[in-house]
C-alpha positions in Angstrom: 0.0 0.0 0.0 2.9 2.4 0.6 3.6 2.5 -3.2 0.3 4.4 -3.6 2.3 7.5 -2.6 2.9 8.0 -6.3 -0.6 9.6 -6.5 0.8 12.5 -4.5 2.2 13.7 -7.8 -1.2 13.5 -9.4 -2.8 15.4 -6.6 -0.2 18.2 -6.8 -0.7 18.4 -10.6 -4.5 18.8 -10.1 -4.0 21.4 -7.3 -1.6 23.4 -9.5 -3.9 23.3 -12.5 -6.9 24.4 -10.5 -5.2 27.2 -8.5 -2.4 28.3 -10.8 -2.0 27.2 -14.4 -1.1 24.3 -16.7 2.3 25.8 -17.3 3.1 25.9 -13.6 1.9 22.3 -13.2 4.3 21.3 -16.0 7.2 23.3 -14.7 6.9 22.9 -10.9 5.3 19.4 -10.6 5.9 17.3 -13.7 9.5 18.2 -14.3 10.7 17.7 -10.7 9.0 14.3 -10.4 10.2 13.3 -13.9 13.8 14.1 -13.1 14.2 13.3 -9.4 12.0 10.1 -9.0 13.2 6.8 -10.5 10.8 5.1 -12.9 11.2 2.0 -10.8 9.1 3.7 -8.1 5.7 2.7 -9.3 2.5 1.2 -7.8 1.4 -2.2 -8.8 -2.4 -2.1 -9.2 -4.0 -5.5 -10.0 -5.8 -5.4 -13.3 -4.8 -1.9 -14.1 -1.7 -0.1 -15.4 1.1 0.6 -12.9 1.9 4.3 -12.9 5.1 5.9 -11.7 5.4 9.4 -10.1 6.0 10.9 -13.6 3.1 9.1 -15.1 0.7 10.0 -12.3 1.7 13.6 -12.6 1.3 13.8 -16.3 -2.2 12.3 -16.5 -4.2 15.4 -15.3 -1.9 17.8 -17.1 -2.5 16.1 -20.5 -6.2 15.8 -19.9 -6.4 19.5 -19.1 -4.3 20.3 -22.1 -6.4 18.3 -24.5 -9.6 19.9 -23.1 -8.0 23.3 -23.5 -6.6 22.6 -26.9 -9.7 21.0 -28.3 -9.5 20.2 -32.0 -7.0 22.9 -32.6 -4.1 20.6 -33.5 -1.8 20.5 -36.5 -1.0 17.1 -38.1 2.4 17.2 -39.8 4.9 14.6 -40.8 6.1 14.2 -37.2 2.6 13.6 -35.8 1.9 11.0 -38.5 5.2 9.2 -37.7 4.5 9.2 -34.0 0.9 7.9 -34.6 2.1 5.1 -36.9 4.9 4.2 -34.4 2.5 4.1 -31.4 -0.2 2.1 -33.2 2.3 -0.3 -34.7 4.0 -1.1 -31.5 0.8 -1.6 -29.6 -0.7 -3.9 -32.3 2.4 -6.1 -32.6 2.8 -6.3 -28.9 -0.9 -7.4 -28.5 -0.2 -10.1 -31.2 2.8 -11.4 -29.2 1.7 -11.1 -25.6 -2.1 -10.7 -25.4 -4.5 -8.1 -24.1 -3.4 -7.7 -20.5 0.2 -6.9 -21.3 -0.6 -4.8 -24.3 -3.0 -2.7 -22.1 -0.1 -1.9 -19.8 2.2 -1.2 -22.7 -0.4 1.1 -24.3 -0.6 3.1 -21.0 3.2 3.3 -20.9 3.3 4.7 -24.5 0.5 7.2 -23.9 2.0 8.6 -20.7 5.7 8.3 -21.6 5.7 9.0 -25.3 2.5 10.7 -26.6 1.9 12.7 -23.4 5.4 14.3 -23.2 5.2 15.0 -27.0 1.9 16.9 -26.5 3.4 18.9 -23.6 6.3 19.9 -25.7 4.1 20.7 -28.7 1.3 22.6 -27.2 2.4 23.7 -23.7 5.9 25.1 -24.4 4.4 27.6 -26.8 6.6 30.8 -26.6 10.2 31.9 -25.9 9.5 32.6 -22.2 8.3 29.0 -21.8 11.4 27.8 -23.7 13.6 29.6 -21.2 11.6 28.6 -18.2 11.6 24.9 -19.2 15.3 24.8 -19.9 16.0 26.6 -16.6 13.9 24.1 -14.7 15.7 21.1 -16.2 19.1 22.7 -15.4 17.9 23.4 -11.8 16.9 19.8 -11.3 20.4 18.7 -12.2 21.9 21.3 -9.9 19.8 19.8 -7.1 20.9 16.3 -8.2 24.6 17.2 -8.2 25.2 16.7 -4.4 23.1 13.5 -4.6 25.4 12.1 -7.2 28.5 13.0 -5.2 26.8 11.1 -2.3 26.2 8.2 -4.6 29.9 8.2 -5.7 30.9 7.6 -2.0 28.1 5.3 -0.8 27.0 3.6 -4.1 23.4 4.5 -3.6 21.4 7.7 -4.3 19.8 9.5 -1.3 16.4 9.4 -2.9 16.6 5.6 -3.4 17.9 5.1 0.1 15.0 7.0 1.6 12.1 5.9 -0.6 13.0 2.4 -1.8 11.4 0.7 1.3 8.1 2.1 0.1 8.4 0.3 -3.3 8.9 -3.5 -3.0 9.7 -3.9 -6.7 12.2 -1.0 -6.9 15.7 -1.8 -8.1 18.6 0.6 -7.9 21.2 -1.2 -10.0 25.0 -0.8 -9.5 27.7 -0.6 -12.0 31.4 -0.5 -11.1 34.2 0.4 -13.5 37.9 0.8 -12.5 36.8 0.2 -8.9 34.6 3.3 -9.0 30.8 3.3 -8.7 29.4 4.7 -11.9 26.8 7.2 -10.8 23.3 7.0 -12.3 21.2 9.2 -10.0 17.5 8.5 -10.6 18.0 7.1 -14.1 18.5 3.4 -13.5 21.7 3.0 -15.6 24.9 5.2 -15.9 24.6 5.5 -19.7 21.0 6.7 -19.4 22.1 9.1 -16.7 24.8 10.5 -18.9 22.4 11.0 -21.8 20.0 13.0 -19.5 22.9 15.1 -18.1 24.2 16.0 -21.5 20.7 17.0 -22.6 20.6 19.3 -19.6 24.1 20.6 -20.5 23.1 21.5 -24.0 20.0 23.4 -22.7 22.3 25.1 -20.3 24.7 26.2 -23.0 21.8 27.6 -25.0 20.7 29.6 -22.0 24.3 30.8 -21.6 24.5 31.9 -25.2 21.1 33.7 -24.7 22.6 35.6 -21.7 20.0 34.2 -19.4 22.4 33.4 -16.6 23.6 37.1 -16.6 20.2 38.2 -15.6 19.0 38.3 -12.0 17.6 35.0 -11.0 14.9 34.3 -8.4 14.0 31.3 -6.1 16.5 28.5 -5.8 18.4 29.7 -8.9 18.7 33.1 -7.2 20.3 31.5 -4.2 22.7 29.6 -6.4 23.5 32.9 -8.2 24.3 34.7 -5.0 26.6 31.8 -3.9 28.3 32.0 -7.3 28.8 35.8 -6.9 30.3 35.3 -3.4 32.7 32.7 -4.8 33.6 35.1 -7.7 32.9 32.3 -10.2 30.4 33.0 -12.9 27.1 31.1 -12.5 27.3 29.7 -16.0 30.8 28.3 -15.4 29.8 26.7 -12.1 26.8 25.0 -13.8 29.0 23.8 -16.7 31.5 22.3 -14.2 28.8 20.5 -12.2 27.1 19.0 -15.3 30.3 17.9 -17.0 31.7 16.5 -13.8 28.6 14.4 -13.2 28.7 13.3 -16.9 32.3 12.1 -16.3 31.3 10.3 -13.2 28.9 8.0 -15.1 32.0 6.7 -17.0 29.9 6.2 -20.2 31.8 6.4 -23.4 28.8 6.1 -25.8 27.2 9.4 -24.6 30.6 11.1 -24.4 31.3 10.3 -28.0 27.7 11.4 -29.0 28.1 14.5 -26.9 31.2 15.5 -28.9 29.3 15.2 -32.2 26.3 16.9 -30.7 28.4 19.8 -29.4 29.8 20.5 -32.8 26.3 20.6 -34.3 25.0 22.9 -31.5 28.0 25.2 -31.7 27.3 25.9 -35.4 24.2 27.7 -34.4 26.3 30.1 -32.3 28.4 31.2 -35.3 27.7 34.2 -37.5 27.1 32.3 -40.7 26.0 28.8 -39.7 25.0 27.8 -43.3 28.6 28.0 -44.6 30.0 26.2 -41.6 27.4 23.4 -41.9 28.5 22.7 -45.5 32.1 22.1 -44.2 31.4 20.4 -40.8 28.8 17.8 -41.8 31.0 16.1 -44.5 33.9 16.2 -42.1 31.8 14.5 -39.4 30.6 11.8 -41.9 34.2 11.2 -43.0 35.3 11.0 -39.4 32.5 8.5 -38.6 33.5 6.3 -41.5 37.2 6.3 -40.8 36.5 5.8 -37.1 34.3 2.8 -37.9 37.0 1.2 -40.1 39.7 1.8 -37.4 37.4 0.4 -34.7 36.8 -2.7 -36.8 40.5 -3.2 -37.2 41.0 -2.6 -33.5 38.5 -5.3 -32.6 40.1 -7.8 -34.9 43.5 -8.5 -33.2 46.0 -10.9 -34.6 46.8 -14.3 -33.1 48.2 -14.2 -29.6 47.2 -10.5 -29.0 44.8 -10.0 -26.1 42.2 -7.2 -26.0 42.1 -4.5 -23.4 39.1 -4.2 -21.1 37.7 -1.3 -23.2 38.1 -3.2 -26.4 36.5 -6.2 -24.8 33.3 -4.3 -24.0 33.2 -3.0 -27.6 33.7 -6.4 -28.9 30.9 -7.7 -26.7 28.5 -5.2 -28.3 29.7 -6.1 -31.8 29.2 -9.8 -31.1 25.8 -9.1 -29.5 24.6 -7.3 -32.6 25.8 -10.2 -34.9 24.2 -12.9 -32.8 20.9 -11.3 -31.9 20.2 -10.1 -35.4 19.4 -13.7 -36.3 16.4 -13.6 -33.9 15.3 -10.3 -35.6 15.3 -12.0 -39.0 13.1 -14.8 -37.7 10.3 -12.3 -36.9 11.3 -9.2 -38.9 7.9 -7.5 -38.9 6.3 -8.4 -35.6 9.2 -9.1 -33.2 9.0 -11.3 -30.1 7.1 -9.1 -27.7 8.2 -6.6 -25.1 9.0 -9.1 -22.3 9.3 -12.3 -24.4 12.4 -11.6 -26.5 14.9 -14.5 -26.6 18.0 -14.1 -24.5 21.4 -15.7 -25.1 23.3 -17.1 -22.1 26.0 -14.6 -21.1 24.4 -11.9 -23.2 21.1 -11.2 -21.4 21.7 -7.5 -21.6 20.9 -6.2 -25.1 23.0 -3.0 -25.0 21.7 -1.5 -28.2 18.4 0.4 -28.1 17.6 -0.1 -31.8 18.4 -3.8 -31.8 16.3 -4.3 -28.7 13.4 -2.4 -30.4 13.7 -4.7 -33.4 13.7 -7.8 -31.2 10.6 -6.6 -29.3 8.5 -5.3 -32.2 10.2 -6.0 -35.5 12.4 -3.9 -37.8 9.6 -1.2 -38.6 9.8 0.0 -34.9 13.5 1.2 -35.0 13.1 2.4 -38.6 10.2 4.6 -37.6 12.1 5.9 -34.5 15.2 6.7 -36.6 12.9 8.4 -39.2 11.6 10.6 -36.4 15.1 11.6 -35.2 16.3 12.1 -38.8 13.3 14.4 -39.7 13.8 16.3 -36.4 17.5 16.9 -37.1 17.0 18.0 -40.7 13.9 20.2 -39.9 15.5 21.9 -36.9 18.7 22.7 -38.8 16.7 24.0 -41.8 14.4 26.1 -39.6 17.5 27.6 -37.9 19.3 28.4 -41.1 16.2 30.1 -42.5 16.6 32.6 -39.7 13.0 32.3 -38.5 14.2 31.8 -34.9 16.1 34.4 -32.9 19.9 33.9 -32.4 21.4 31.7 -31.3 18.8 29.4 -32.8 17.7 26.7 -30.4 17.2 24.4 -33.5 20.9 23.6 -33.6 20.8 22.8 -29.9 18.0 20.3 -30.4 19.7 18.8 -33.5 22.9 18.3 -31.4 20.8 16.6 -28.7 19.2 14.2 -31.3 22.6 13.3 -32.7 24.0 12.6 -29.3 21.1 10.4 -28.4 21.3 8.5 -31.7 24.9 7.6 -31.0 24.3 6.8 -27.4 21.4 4.6 -28.0 23.6 2.2 -30.0 25.2 1.4 -26.6 22.2 1.2 -24.3 18.5 0.4 -24.2 16.0 3.4 -24.6 14.7 3.3 -21.0 14.0 5.2 -17.8 13.5 8.9 -18.4 15.2 9.0 -21.9 12.1 8.1 -23.9 9.8 10.7 -22.4 12.6 13.3 -22.7 13.2 12.5 -26.4 9.5 12.9 -27.2 9.2 16.0 -25.1 12.0 17.5 -27.1 10.5 16.3 -30.4 7.2 18.1 -29.5 9.1 21.1 -28.2 11.0 21.4 -31.5 7.8 21.2 -33.5 6.3 23.9 -31.4 9.2 26.2 -32.1 9.0 25.5 -35.9 5.3 26.3 -36.0 5.0 29.4 -33.9 5.6 33.0 -34.9 8.3 33.5 -32.3 7.3 37.0 -31.6 8.3 38.5 -28.2 5.7 38.0 -25.5 5.0 39.7 -22.2 6.1 38.0 -19.0 3.3 36.1 -17.3 1.6 37.7 -14.3 2.5 35.0 -11.8 5.7 35.4 -9.7 8.4 32.8 -10.2 9.0 30.8 -7.0 11.5 28.1 -8.0 13.4 29.4 -11.0 
């Protein structure tokens, strides 16, 4: 019964919607629960879906948003891709596992995929909301920083240590590399944690380029700003140090590599003539990727009597995993094996490739549709930014950099925990920016309390 505490998040959302606004419910209820509470904290309700804190918080917000929005929606290519993706995965999962499991999976997709997309598409609707949303995400990781330092020393996050007794099914997970605990915060796995941290870092850099951190902050960010001034270290620099340090503490090479490529893309939008730079940088990045792939393949094919290093061994594991599991994909290329009924090879139970796992679960169309969404988002955001329809520095390059980072990182880890809702929130957010007029708006009448 203690797990029913997740409905506190729903109650707070309803209260905030009734007494404040949908925007404040999103900023001050949904985002904090989404970032700070692990998805393994959920309530097991017999015969019904099992919501987590994030899912419980999003239900009233999405319902209120749909009622407010009515039929005033725009159906573009992204919306059609998402609709096809959602329906396809539900149908093939039902064919593999039956109604009860498909019902739970449908709830998961509605609350962790479609719901976040709608929030990004129709709730983050002007530049002030862009800034407030980015600031709130950054604030959550500032709050999480000391928790991750605690986790580095004690191998468990404070939130998990305090609340795990309330959730019998909760699992923290522990990964150790070089004798050091790889921190993962509330994100289940260090690689997933690194992905989320680097997303926050890219949003932070956009805020820095916009000069937001040079303005007077209020609430918790105001306290942090005053501490920064007392230490004579710029606020933006302190945030960068904290985010990059926590990303390093995850010891996750996939997101690091993706983060480098994403940083190059994002930085183009900060230059005076991004179009010319893009024509040079993109071919160089493609060439680098091709050469890197050839060198990596040679590195993972040592001669007789030559032993591989630990790092090469983990890469070889992923290469072997892809080769061996793809045979199962080809056995059911259009329907997959079902979300929880995929075959597992002894010694290779962990399928450390999000696209491969997606194909195993629901067939090749699932990852192809997902990749199509990311590809369309990257191209459309860069094109929109180059056209100059957004103010400078254009956030489109930041989003494109995030998508590139995630694409690379998901080749090394499953798409789980908070990463799926975050990706779809960003997809909706990006579409919102592309379809609005981006005219300056007056600040809202309510006083900022947290950020």
